[in-house]
C-alpha positions in Angstrom: 147.8 76.2 75.8 148.3 72.6 76.6 145.6 70.0 75.9 145.0 69.4 79.6 144.5 73.1 80.4 142.2 73.6 77.4 140.0 70.7 78.2 139.9 71.6 81.9 138.7 75.1 80.9 135.9 74.1 78.5 134.8 70.9 80.3 134.5 72.0 83.9 132.1 70.3 86.4 131.2 66.7 86.7 130.3 63.9 84.3 132.0 61.8 81.7 134.1 63.1 78.8 133.9 61.7 75.3 136.9 61.2 73.1 136.2 60.2 69.5 138.8 59.1 66.9 138.6 58.6 63.1 141.2 57.1 60.7 140.0 57.4 57.1 142.9 55.4 55.8 142.1 52.4 58.0 138.4 53.1 57.8 138.2 52.9 61.6 136.4 55.0 64.2 136.6 54.6 68.0 134.8 56.3 70.8 135.0 56.0 74.6 133.9 58.1 77.5 136.2 58.8 80.4 135.8 59.9 84.0 138.7 62.3 84.2 140.4 65.1 82.2 143.7 63.2 82.5 142.3 60.0 81.0 140.7 61.9 78.2 144.0 63.8 77.3 145.9 60.5 77.4 143.3 58.9 75.1 143.5 61.8 72.6 147.3 61.7 72.6 147.3 58.0 71.9 144.8 58.4 69.0 147.0 61.1 67.5 150.1 58.9 67.7 148.3 56.1 65.9 147.3 58.4 63.1 143.7 59.1 64.2 142.0 62.5 64.0 141.1 63.1 67.7 137.9 64.8 68.8 136.3 65.6 72.1 132.7 65.9 73.1 131.8 69.5 74.1 129.4 68.4 76.8 129.9 66.4 80.0 127.7 63.3 80.0 125.6 61.6 82.7 126.8 58.1 82.0 129.6 56.4 80.1 127.2 54.6 77.8 126.9 56.9 74.8 127.4 60.4 73.4 123.7 61.0 72.6 122.1 64.4 73.3 119.7 62.9 75.9 122.8 61.8 77.9 124.3 65.2 77.9 124.6 66.7 81.4 126.1 70.2 81.2 128.3 72.4 79.0 130.8 75.1 79.8 131.2 77.0 76.5 129.5 78.2 73.5 131.2 77.4 70.2 131.2 77.8 66.4 132.7 75.7 63.6 133.9 78.0 60.7 135.1 76.1 57.6 137.8 77.7 55.6 139.7 76.8 52.4 139.4 76.4 48.7 137.4 73.2 49.0 134.5 75.2 50.4 132.1 77.6 48.5 130.9 80.8 50.1 127.7 79.2 51.3 129.6 76.6 53.3 132.6 78.7 54.6 135.4 81.0 53.6 137.2 79.9 50.4 140.0 82.5 51.0 141.1 80.7 54.1 141.4 81.3 57.8 142.2 85.0 57.4 138.8 85.7 55.8 137.1 83.7 58.5 138.9 85.7 61.3 137.8 89.0 59.7 134.2 87.9 59.5 134.4 86.7 63.1 135.8 90.1 64.4 133.0 91.9 62.5 130.4 89.6 64.0 131.6 90.1 67.5 131.8 93.8 67.1 128.2 94.0 65.7 126.7 91.8 68.4 128.9 93.1 71.2 130.4 89.8 72.1 133.7 89.5 74.0 136.8 88.1 72.4 136.7 84.3 72.1 139.4 81.7 72.2 140.2 80.6 68.7 141.5 77.2 67.7 143.0 76.4 64.2 141.6 73.0 63.2 144.1 72.7 60.4 141.9 74.1 57.8 139.1 75.9 59.6 138.5 77.7 62.9 136.8 76.4 66.1 135.6 79.4 68.2 135.0 79.1 72.0 133.4 81.5 74.5 134.4 79.7 77.8 132.0 80.1 80.6 132.8 80.7 84.3 130.8 77.6 85.4 129.0 74.7 83.8 125.4 75.2 82.7 122.6 72.6 82.6 121.6 71.5 79.1 118.1 72.9 79.5 119.5 76.4 80.1 122.3 76.2 77.6 120.2 75.1 74.5 118.1 78.3 74.2 121.1 80.6 74.3 123.0 78.4 71.8 120.0 78.5 69.4 120.0 82.3 69.7 123.7 82.4 68.9 123.0 80.3 65.8 120.2 82.6 64.7 122.5 85.7 65.1 125.1 84.1 62.9 122.5 83.8 60.1 121.2 87.3 60.7 124.6 89.0 60.6 126.1 86.8 57.8 128.7 84.8 59.8 129.1 81.5 57.9 129.3 78.9 60.7 128.2 75.3 60.4 124.6 75.6 61.8 124.5 71.9 62.7 127.3 72.4 65.3 126.4 75.6 67.3 123.5 74.2 69.4 124.3 70.5 69.3 125.0 69.2 72.8 126.4 65.9 71.4 128.9 67.7 69.0 132.6 66.8 68.9 135.4 69.2 67.8 139.1 68.6 67.3 141.4 68.4 70.4 144.1 71.1 70.5 147.6 69.7 70.6 146.7 66.9 68.1 147.0 66.7 64.3 144.6 67.0 61.4 145.5 64.0 59.2 143.2 65.1 56.3 146.1 67.4 55.3 149.4 66.0 53.8 151.6 66.5 55.7 149.3 66.6 58.7 148.5 70.1 60.1 148.5 71.1 63.8 145.4 71.8 65.8 146.4 74.7 68.0 145.4 78.0 69.7 145.5 81.2 67.6 146.5 84.2 69.6 145.8 84.6 73.3 143.4 82.6 75.4 140.4 84.7 76.1 138.9 85.3 79.6 136.0 83.3 80.8 132.5 85.0 80.6 129.5 84.8 82.9 126.6 82.9 81.5 124.0 85.5 82.4 126.1 88.3 80.8 126.6 86.3 77.6 122.9 85.4 77.4 121.9 89.0 77.8 124.4 90.2 75.1 122.7 87.8 72.7 119.2 88.9 73.7 118.3 85.3 74.6 115.3 84.6 76.8 116.1 84.5 80.5 113.9 81.5 81.3 112.8 79.1 78.6 113.1 75.8 80.5 113.6 75.1 84.1 117.0 73.8 84.9 116.2 70.2 85.8 117.4 66.8 84.5 115.9 65.7 81.3 113.9 62.9 83.0 111.9 65.6 84.9 111.0 67.4 81.7 109.3 64.3 80.2 105.7 64.2 81.3 104.4 62.0 78.5 103.9 58.3 79.5 105.3 57.2 76.1 108.5 59.2 76.7 108.8 57.6 80.1 108.7 54.2 78.6 110.8 54.9 75.5 113.5 56.5 77.7 114.3 53.0 78.9 114.8 51.6 75.5 118.1 51.3 73.6 118.5 50.2 70.0 121.4 47.9 69.0 122.3 47.9 65.3 124.2 44.7 65.7 121.0 42.9 66.7 119.3 44.2 63.5 122.3 42.9 61.4 122.1 39.5 63.0 118.4 39.2 62.4 118.9 40.4 58.9 121.6 37.8 58.3 119.2 35.1 59.6 116.4 36.2 57.2 114.4 37.8 60.1 115.5 41.4 59.7 115.3 44.1 57.1 116.1 43.5 53.5 116.4 47.3 52.8 119.2 47.5 55.3 120.8 44.3 53.8 121.1 46.1 50.5 122.5 49.2 52.1 125.2 47.1 53.9 126.1 44.8 51.0 125.8 47.3 48.2 127.6 50.3 49.8 129.5 51.2 46.6 126.4 51.4 44.4 123.6 52.4 46.8 121.9 55.7 46.2 122.7 58.7 48.5 119.1 58.8 49.9 119.2 55.1 50.7 122.7 55.6 52.3 121.2 58.4 54.3 118.3 56.0 55.3 120.8 53.5 56.7 122.5 56.2 58.6 119.2 57.3 60.1 118.9 53.9 61.7 122.5 53.8 63.0 122.3 57.3 64.5 119.7 56.2 67.0 121.5 53.0 68.0 123.8 52.5 71.0 126.5 51.2 68.7 125.6 53.6 65.9 128.8 55.6 65.6 130.8 52.6 64.5 127.9 51.1 62.6 127.5 54.3 60.6 131.0 54.2 59.3 130.9 50.4 58.7 127.9 50.7 56.4 129.4 53.8 54.6 133.1 53.4 54.1 132.7 51.9 50.6 130.4 54.6 49.4 132.0 57.0 46.8 131.1 60.0 48.8 132.3 58.7 52.1 134.6 60.6 54.5 134.4 60.6 58.3 133.6 64.3 58.6 131.0 64.3 55.8 129.4 61.2 57.3 129.3 62.8 60.7 127.6 65.9 59.2 125.0 63.7 57.5 124.3 62.1 60.8 123.9 65.5 62.5 121.3 66.6 59.9 119.1 63.5 60.4 116.2 64.2 62.8 114.9 60.6 63.2 115.0 57.0 62.0 113.4 56.4 58.6 110.2 54.5 58.6 109.4 51.4 56.6 107.1 53.5 54.3 110.1 55.9 53.6 112.3 53.0 52.6 109.6 51.5 50.5 109.2 54.8 48.7 113.0 55.1 48.1 113.5 51.5 47.0 110.1 49.9 46.0 109.4 46.2 45.8 111.5 45.1 48.7 109.2 45.6 51.6 106.2 43.8 50.2 107.6 40.4 51.1 108.8 41.4 54.6 107.6 39.3 57.5 107.3 42.4 59.5 105.1 44.3 57.1 102.3 46.1 58.9 103.8 45.0 62.3 106.6 47.5 62.7 106.8 51.1 61.6 110.6 51.3 61.3 113.5 48.8 61.0 115.0 50.3 64.2 112.3 48.5 66.2 114.1 45.2 65.3 117.1 46.2 67.4 115.1 47.6 70.3 115.6 46.3 73.8 115.1 47.7 77.3 118.0 49.1 79.2 117.9 47.3 82.5 118.8 49.0 85.7 122.2 47.9 87.1 121.9 44.6 88.9 123.4 45.4 92.3 120.9 43.5 94.4 119.6 46.8 95.8 119.9 49.8 93.5 119.8 53.3 95.0 117.6 55.2 92.6 116.2 58.5 93.9 116.6 61.0 96.6 113.0 62.3 96.8 110.4 63.8 99.2 107.8 61.5 100.7 104.4 62.6 99.6 103.0 62.0 103.1 105.5 64.3 104.9 107.1 66.9 102.6 108.3 68.8 105.7 110.8 65.9 106.3 112.7 66.8 103.1 114.4 64.5 100.7 115.1 60.9 101.7 117.0 58.1 100.0 115.0 55.3 98.5 116.4 51.9 97.6 114.5 50.0 94.9 114.9 46.2 95.2 115.5 43.9 92.3 112.2 43.0 90.7 111.1 39.3 90.7 111.8 37.3 87.6 110.7 37.6 84.8 110.1 41.3 85.6 112.9 44.0 85.7 113.4 47.7 86.1 114.3 50.0 83.3 117.4 52.2 83.7 115.2 55.2 83.9 112.5 53.5 85.9 109.4 51.6 85.0 108.4 47.9 85.1 109.1 45.6 82.2 108.6 41.9 81.6 111.1 39.7 79.8 109.6 37.1 77.5 110.1 35.8 73.9 108.2 36.5 70.6 106.9 33.9 68.2 110.4 33.6 66.6 112.0 32.9 69.9 113.7 36.4 70.1 113.9 38.2 73.4 110.9 40.5 73.9 110.5 43.1 76.7 106.9 44.1 77.5 106.2 47.4 79.3 104.0 46.7 82.4 103.9 50.2 84.0 105.8 53.4 83.2 106.7 54.4 86.7 108.6 52.5 89.4 106.0 50.4 91.3 106.9 47.6 93.7 105.8 45.8 96.9 108.0 46.7 99.9 106.5 44.4 102.6 103.7 42.1 103.7 101.3 42.9 106.5 99.0 40.8 108.6 95.9 42.5 110.1 94.3 40.4 112.9 90.9 41.3 111.5 91.1 41.5 107.7 94.0 39.1 107.0 97.0 39.7 104.8 97.8 42.9 102.9 100.8 44.4 101.1 102.5 47.8 101.1 103.1 49.2 97.6 105.5 52.0 96.8 104.9 54.3 93.8 107.5 56.8 92.5 105.7 59.7 90.8 107.7 62.2 88.8 106.0 65.2 90.2 104.4 64.2 93.5 107.2 62.3 95.0 107.1 58.8 96.6 103.6 57.5 97.5 103.0 54.4 99.6 99.7 52.6 100.0 98.2 49.3 101.1 96.2 46.7 99.2 94.5 43.7 100.8 95.7 40.5 99.3 92.1 39.5 98.5 91.7 42.7 96.4 94.9 41.9 94.4 93.2 38.7 93.1 89.9 40.4 92.1 90.2 42.4 88.9 87.6 45.1 89.7 88.8 45.5 93.3 92.4 45.7 92.2 91.6 48.3 89.6 89.7 50.3 92.2 92.5 50.3 94.7 95.1 51.2 92.1 93.1 54.0 90.6 92.5 55.4 94.1 96.2 55.7 94.6 97.1 57.1 91.2 97.9 54.0 89.1 95.7 54.4 86.0 95.7 51.6 83.4 93.1 50.1 81.1 94.5 46.6 81.1 95.2 45.4 84.6 95.9 41.8 84.0 99.7 42.0 83.6 100.0 44.4 86.5 97.9 42.0 88.7 100.3 39.2 87.8 103.3 41.4 88.6 101.9 42.3 92.1 101.1 38.7 92.8 104.6 37.6 91.8 105.9 40.2 94.3 103.8 38.7 97.0 104.9 35.2 96.3 108.6 36.3 96.4 108.1 38.1 99.7 106.3 35.1 101.2 109.4 33.1 100.4 111.9 35.7 101.6 110.4 37.6 104.5 108.0 37.4 107.4 104.8 39.4 107.4 104.7 42.4 109.7 101.8 43.0 112.0 99.7 45.9 110.8 99.8 48.7 113.3 96.4 49.1 114.8 97.3 52.1 116.9 99.1 55.4 116.6 101.8 56.5 119.0 105.0 54.8 120.0 105.8 51.6 118.2 107.6 49.9 121.0 108.7 50.2 124.6 112.0 51.8 123.7 110.3 54.7 121.9 112.3 54.1 118.7 109.5 55.3 116.3 106.2 57.1 116.5 103.2 56.5 114.3 100.7 59.2 113.3 98.4 58.6 110.3 100.4 57.3 107.4 103.7 58.4 108.8 106.1 56.4 110.9 108.4 59.0 112.3 112.0 58.0 113.2 114.8 60.1 114.5 116.2 60.9 111.1 113.7 59.7 108.6 110.0 59.2 107.8 108.7 55.8 106.7 105.3 54.9 105.4 102.8 53.5 108.0 100.3 51.4 106.1 96.7 51.5 107.4 95.1 48.6 109.3 91.4 47.9 109.5 91.1 50.0 112.7 93.2 53.0 111.6 92.2 53.4 108.0 89.3 55.8 108.5 91.5 58.0 110.7 94.3 58.5 108.2 92.5 61.5 106.5 92.4 63.4 109.8 96.2 63.1 110.2 97.1 64.9 106.9 99.0 68.2 106.8 98.1 71.5 105.1 99.8 74.8 104.6 103.3 75.3 106.2 105.1 74.9 109.5 106.1 78.5 109.6 102.5 79.7 109.2 101.4 77.2 112.0 104.0 78.7 114.3 102.1 82.0 114.0 99.0 80.1 115.1 100.7 78.8 118.3 102.3 82.2 118.9 98.8 83.8 119.0 98.6 82.6 122.6 102.0 83.9 123.6 100.5 86.7 125.8 100.3 87.3 129.5 96.9 86.0 130.8 96.6 83.2 128.2 98.5 80.6 130.2 95.5 78.3 130.2 95.5 78.2 126.4 99.3 77.7 126.4 98.8 74.8 128.7 96.5 73.1 126.3 99.2 73.3 123.6 101.7 72.0 126.0 99.4 69.1 126.9 99.4 68.1 123.2 103.2 68.2 122.9 103.5 66.4 126.2 101.1 63.6 125.3 103.8 61.2 124.0 105.7 61.7 127.3 102.9 60.2 129.3 104.2 56.8 128.2 106.9 57.2 130.8 104.3 57.4 133.6 103.3 54.1 135.2 99.8 55.3 136.0 98.7 57.6 133.1 97.5 61.1 133.1 94.5 63.0 134.4 91.8 64.6 132.2 92.1 68.4 131.9 88.6 69.9 131.9 88.0 73.6 131.1 84.6 75.0 131.9 82.7 78.3 131.8 79.1 79.2 131.9 79.6 81.7 129.0 80.3 80.7 125.4 82.9 82.3 123.1 85.9 82.2 125.5 88.1 80.1 123.2 88.0 76.8 125.0 87.2 74.8 121.9 89.7 76.8 119.8 92.5 76.1 122.1 91.8 72.3 121.8 91.8 72.7 118.0 95.2 74.3 118.1 96.5 71.4 120.3 95.0 68.9 117.8 96.5 70.8 114.9 100.0 69.6 116.0 99.0 66.2 114.8 96.5 66.8 112.0 93.2 68.4 111.2 92.1 70.7 114.0 88.4 69.8 113.8 88.5 66.2 112.7 90.9 65.1 115.4 88.4 66.3 118.1 85.6 64.2 119.6 82.3 66.1 119.4 79.4 66.3 121.9 77.2 64.0 119.9 79.9 61.2 119.8 79.0 58.2 121.9 81.1 57.1 124.9 82.2 54.0 123.1 83.5 56.0 120.2 85.5 58.2 122.5 87.1 55.1 124.1 87.9 53.7 120.7 89.5 57.0 119.7 91.6 56.9 122.8 92.7 53.3 122.0 93.8 54.2 118.5 95.5 57.4 119.5 97.4 55.6 122.2 99.9 58.4 122.8 98.4 61.2 120.7 96.6 64.1 122.3 92.8 63.5 122.7 90.3 66.3 122.8 86.6 66.1 123.6 84.3 69.1 123.1 81.2 70.0 125.1 80.7 67.4 127.9 78.0 69.7 129.4 75.2 67.3 128.8 77.0 64.1 129.6 75.1 61.8 132.0 76.6 61.7 135.4 77.3 58.0 135.3 78.8 58.3 131.8 81.0 61.0 133.0 82.3 58.8 135.8 82.9 55.9 133.4 84.6 58.2 130.9 87.1 59.5 133.6 87.9 55.9 134.8 88.3 54.7 131.2 90.6 57.5 130.1 93.0 57.1 133.0 92.7 53.3 133.0 94.1 53.1 129.4 91.9 50.3 128.2 88.4 49.7 126.8 85.9 47.4 128.2 86.5 43.8 127.2 83.8 42.7 124.7 83.1 39.7 122.5 83.6 40.0 118.8 80.6 40.0 116.4 81.7 36.8 114.8 81.3 34.5 117.8 82.3 33.9 121.4 85.7 35.3 121.0 87.1 38.3 122.8 87.4 41.4 120.7 91.0 42.3 119.7 92.2 45.1 121.9 95.3 47.2 121.4 98.1 48.1 123.8 97.2 50.2 126.9 97.1 53.9 126.0 98.9 56.6 127.8 98.0 60.1 126.7 96.9 63.5 127.7 93.2 64.3 127.2 91.4 67.6 127.3 87.7 68.4 127.5 85.4 71.4 127.7 81.9 72.1 129.1 79.7 74.8 130.6 79.9 73.2 134.0 82.3 71.4 136.3 82.6 67.7 135.3 83.1 66.8 139.0 79.8 68.5 139.8 78.1 66.3 137.1 79.6 63.2 138.6 78.4 64.1 142.1 74.8 64.1 140.8 75.3 60.3 140.5 77.9 59.7 143.2 78.0 61.3 146.6 81.7 60.7 147.2 83.6 60.8 143.8 87.0 60.6 145.4 88.5 58.4 142.7 87.2 60.6 139.9 88.3 63.8 141.5 92.0 62.8 141.5 91.7 61.8 137.9 90.4 65.3 136.7 92.2 68.6 136.8 89.6 71.4 136.4 90.1 75.0 135.5 87.4 77.7 135.1 87.9 79.9 132.0 87.9 83.6 132.3 87.3 86.1 129.4 90.4 87.5 127.6 89.9 90.9 125.9 91.1 91.1 122.2 91.6 94.3 120.2 88.9 93.3 117.7 86.8 90.5 116.3 88.8 90.6 113.1 91.9 89.5 115.1 90.3 86.3 116.2 88.7 85.7 112.8 92.0 86.0 111.1 93.5 83.6 113.6 90.7 81.0 112.9 91.4 81.1 109.2 95.1 80.8 109.7 94.5 77.7 111.9 92.2 76.0 109.3 94.9 76.5 106.6 98.0 75.4 108.5 98.1 72.1 110.5 99.7 68.7 110.8 103.4 69.8 110.4 104.7 70.4 114.0 104.5 66.7 114.9 107.4 65.7 112.6 110.2 68.0 113.9 109.0 67.7 117.5 109.0 63.9 117.5 112.3 63.7 115.7 113.9 66.0 118.2 112.3 64.0 121.0 113.9 60.8 119.7 117.2 62.4 118.8 117.6 63.5 122.5 117.7 59.9 123.7 116.8 59.5 127.4 116.9 63.3 128.0 113.1 63.8 127.6 112.3 60.9 130.0 114.7 62.4 132.6 113.1 65.8 132.0 109.6 64.4 132.6 110.6 62.9 136.0 112.5 65.9 137.2 109.6 68.2 136.2 107.3 65.8 138.1 109.4 66.2 141.3 109.3 70.0 141.0 105.5 70.0 140.5 104.9 67.6 143.4 107.0 69.8 145.7 105.5 73.1 144.6 101.8 72.0 144.7 102.2 69.6 147.7 101.0 66.6 145.7 100.9 63.2 147.3 100.5 59.7 146.0 96.7 60.0 145.4 97.4 62.9 143.1 99.7 60.9 140.8 97.5 61.5 137.7 97.6 65.3 138.2 101.4 65.1 138.6 101.9 63.1 135.4 99.7 65.5 133.4 101.5 68.6 134.5 104.9 67.1 134.2 104.3 65.8 130.7 102.8 69.2 129.6 105.7 71.3 131.0 108.4 68.9 129.7 106.7 68.9 126.3 106.6 72.7 126.2 110.3 72.8 127.0 111.2 70.4 124.2 108.8 72.2 121.7 110.5 75.5 122.6 113.9 73.9 121.9 112.6 72.8 118.6 111.6 76.4 117.7 107.9 75.5 117.6 106.7 77.7 120.5 108.1 80.6 122.5 106.0 80.5 125.7 107.3 81.6 129.1 107.8 78.2 130.8 108.3 79.6 134.3 105.0 81.5 134.1 103.3 78.4 132.8 104.8 76.4 135.7 103.4 79.0 138.2 100.0 78.9 136.6 99.5 75.1 136.6 100.9 74.9 140.2 98.1 77.3 141.3 95.5 75.3 139.4 96.6 72.1 141.1 96.6 73.7 144.6 93.0 74.9 144.0 92.0 71.4 142.8 93.5 69.9 145.9 91.4 72.2 148.0 88.3 71.1 146.2 89.3 67.4 146.7 89.5 67.9 150.5 86.1 69.6 150.5 84.6 66.7 148.5 86.0 64.1 151.0 82.9 63.7 153.1 82.7 61.5 156.3 80.3 58.8 157.4 78.1 61.2 159.6 77.6 63.6 156.6 76.7 60.6 154.4 74.1 59.5 157.0 72.7 63.0 157.3 72.3 63.2 153.5 70.5 59.8 153.5 68.1 61.0 156.2 67.4 64.2 154.5 66.5 62.5 151.2 64.2 60.1 153.1 62.7 62.5 155.5 59.1 61.5 154.6 59.9 57.8 155.1 61.1 58.0 158.7 58.8 57.2 161.7 59.4 60.1 164.2 58.0 59.2 167.6 58.7 59.5 171.3 60.3 56.4 172.9 57.6 55.8 175.6 54.5 55.2 173.5 53.5 51.6 173.1 49.8 50.4 172.3 50.3 46.7 172.5 48.5 46.3 175.8 45.3 48.3 175.3 42.4 48.5 172.9 41.7 52.1 173.8 42.7 54.2 170.8 42.8 57.3 173.0 45.8 55.9 174.9 47.8 55.6 171.6 49.7 58.8 170.8 49.9 59.7 167.1 53.5 59.8 165.8 54.9 63.2 164.9 55.8 61.8 161.4 54.8 58.6 159.8 56.4 57.0 156.7 54.6 57.9 153.5 56.3 55.6 151.0 59.1 53.2 152.0 59.8 52.7 155.7 63.5 53.4 156.2 64.1 54.2 159.9 62.6 55.0 163.3 63.7 58.1 165.1 62.9 58.5 168.8 63.6 62.2 169.1 63.2 62.5 172.8 66.2 60.3 173.4 67.7 61.0 169.9 68.1 57.4 169.0 67.9 56.2 165.4 66.9 52.7 164.3 68.0 52.3 160.7 67.0 49.5 158.3 70.3 48.2 156.9 68.9 46.9 153.6 67.6 50.3 152.6 70.7 52.1 153.6 72.9 49.6 151.9 71.0 50.0 148.6 71.2 53.8 148.8 75.0 53.7 149.4 75.3 51.3 146.4 73.5 53.7 144.1 75.7 56.6 145.4 78.9 54.5 144.7 79.6 54.6 148.5 81.2 51.7 150.3 78.5 50.7 152.8 80.7 48.6 155.0 83.3 51.4 155.3 80.5 53.9 156.4 79.1 51.5 159.0 82.5 50.7 160.4 83.2 54.4 160.7 79.8 55.0 162.4 80.5 52.1 164.8 83.9 53.6 165.8 82.6 57.1 166.0 80.4 59.0 168.4 77.2 57.3 167.2 78.3 54.1 168.7 76.4 52.2 166.0 75.5 48.6 166.7 73.1 45.9 165.5 70.0 45.0 167.5 66.6 43.3 167.2 63.9 46.0 167.4 60.2 46.4 166.7 60.1 49.5 164.5 56.3 49.9 165.0 56.5 50.0 168.8 54.0 52.5 170.2 51.9 52.5 167.0 49.2 50.4 165.5 51.7 49.0 163.0 52.1 45.4 164.0 55.6 44.8 162.7 57.7 41.9 163.9 61.2 42.5 165.4 64.0 42.8 162.9 67.8 43.5 162.8 68.4 47.2 162.7 71.4 49.5 163.0 71.0 51.5 166.2 72.8 54.9 166.4 73.1 57.5 169.1 72.5 60.8 167.4 72.6 63.1 170.4 76.0 64.6 169.4 75.6 65.3 165.7 72.2 64.8 164.2 69.9 67.9 163.6 66.8 67.7 165.7 63.5 68.3 164.0 60.7 70.3 165.5 57.1 69.4 164.9 56.9 71.6 161.8 59.9 69.9 160.2 62.3 72.8 160.6 65.8 71.8 161.4 67.7 73.1 164.5 71.2 72.2 165.3 72.1 70.3 168.4 
């Protein structure tokens, strides 16, 4: 087998390949990591030609920086190192040579039941490989390798135990030479190359546990804060040597380096313990060892393998007393290795792609790419994350101070018109994903407030001063580099092009989710826009209404999906009001399901006790998000009229701010679908205040609710629980599909509007009804394409068309004329009308008997005189005008209609007390001929038609 074929077999997968060379004669060692098999083979061949023993790393490595175990990525074989030859005793190998070793190996494989391995002659010993069919993550490989090592001990196979489970191990490259022998011996395959084995099958043969550690990168296994910080450090032995030469290092290491030929073995091992954990440790280990009498490259490598950690200062002092007492670092460091420690800085590429992670606010969106910017000087990011500050110690040496162990940085500045400047902070958490939050600039300069904001968002530290300075440095940098963004004070579309949609802390784009920081107006509403449960379970909630006869409930869900589409309407949408005299018909629950598309089904809904101003404020903030209002039964008639005008008008009343004579900041005009419930018709409530609510009628679509029969109460109970545990997910895939389709949703809205207008016979006054139905049906079509609902759209179209036709009929019935208005006024003021014959007049006699008593005299306010014999009405304009005003009726329009109609109304001077003892002066009155329309009244007050 050629070198290339062998390395390809045992080093499959991705990652870097380590090639190591040692030349005992020249006392030189070299090591480098390569990206390809070809480069590694070429390097091994060159080393062999130069007289070096060539070795390769048995793992693939994550980076090309080092061959340390924590850099190992994956392995594609299990291996043994069996020493053979007379130079070994029976506890270390097989003195009888390779033949004895092969016999022992065959016996071991037979006993354990292992398949035949690939065997390499290393010149003197044997290297054994069971090549796997695919690379295995380190976390899965190690437990099985440990089990293989244990079985070797149990069954008496003498294999080097330091090799078997070492992910950083090197073994000789086949096709090269072993220069320890004279002449050099060949490193080559013995016998046939064995077949690859499945990892799971090999694991089971060994009896290894199936799941010891989850197969994840090493960084994900390290939960401890200290490990997170230390993972960014590297140790440089050269730095320790330089400091030692300048008298600021370690005198114990100075003796080990300068007195190699006489230093004791334990002290030599102590020096190796420092080099092992340094980036340049491989070369350093041999440089401090080659003069020692017991030195050889292999023996030195084995000593390094057996060392578990760097020796402490206390250990060195115990091995070589009297040296540490005068050390300047006494009681300041625990080990000499600290003298060479420095933080590994992340690559300086301006912007460094770091993670592909899930945004904590919208896990349904999946993984996204995050780019971490370069931290402002003097701060920098560690190679494995975290914030560090670069400074100098008292001796002037570089010093890196850890500030925070996770990635934490400011992404942008915000300006809120009410609370001033704030900043958006991004935090990368190893388990929770990426979290973003907002801090007011004022809070970042107040220690207690800063600590509170940080703790609320998961940043826990006792000493906040350095972190405060770090954040302030970020703000100053951004103030120099970027403009402050305006904090979004409303949800819904972010611009007229509909390029992004905001709901809670999510800014939804066509292919990504960004963080939407809270403003002073939206902060308290973020909690209601959270998600719970799963999208698949929510789909079951929506599908509950997928039944014949439940079109009204389906329509409410469609209204919610269609709410963002109302932005395409120039006039806005009507209010959809459901009413029934009986409770328990599911009106409120349907609105909860509609609200659950965007967030919490209960918290998103306005309640009966909420004030009118709070409802308007909610509409302003929601802007394009579905608005629901429960139980308008007890709303005051005038408030109901104001509510309907306000919702369809899209703006709150203009008010002055609390701080002075300045208009309160108002957001953009809202365009949304709104839904309400009640026990009575909302139009009927308004008519208690207003006789002719034409404008309100065309702004409300009303539908009476009828009972739907379920199989059992448990069915609806289970549905309610499912709803409360699954919500806030559907908005993301729906809005992303909406944006991905470009102009198609807008075109669908207008085409649906044309179909609705034609089917229901809607005209320009019904434009609010038209926009509501079109947005709902278009939203339902898009939601169905997104796989969120499965409703029968044609049946839904037929249902809402019927509702609109019935509403249009009611609108015509409510469209009263001037004569009906006049009749209503007279009926309400019956006891305030002087009813008298036209001929009586008592001005020219003092005889009371000549005076005829009127049939009806005003009891309270005098409003009119009616001469019933000639059916002529004399109406006081002021009283009639005031009544029309209270009824929200245009007085001038009514009078003009009466003048042009059969009453032939006209103004005239008239004494209303004529024929009575009421001595009233003449006054301007409205004279009407009532002979063709007004009900005549008999003497008992009963009405008879004329």
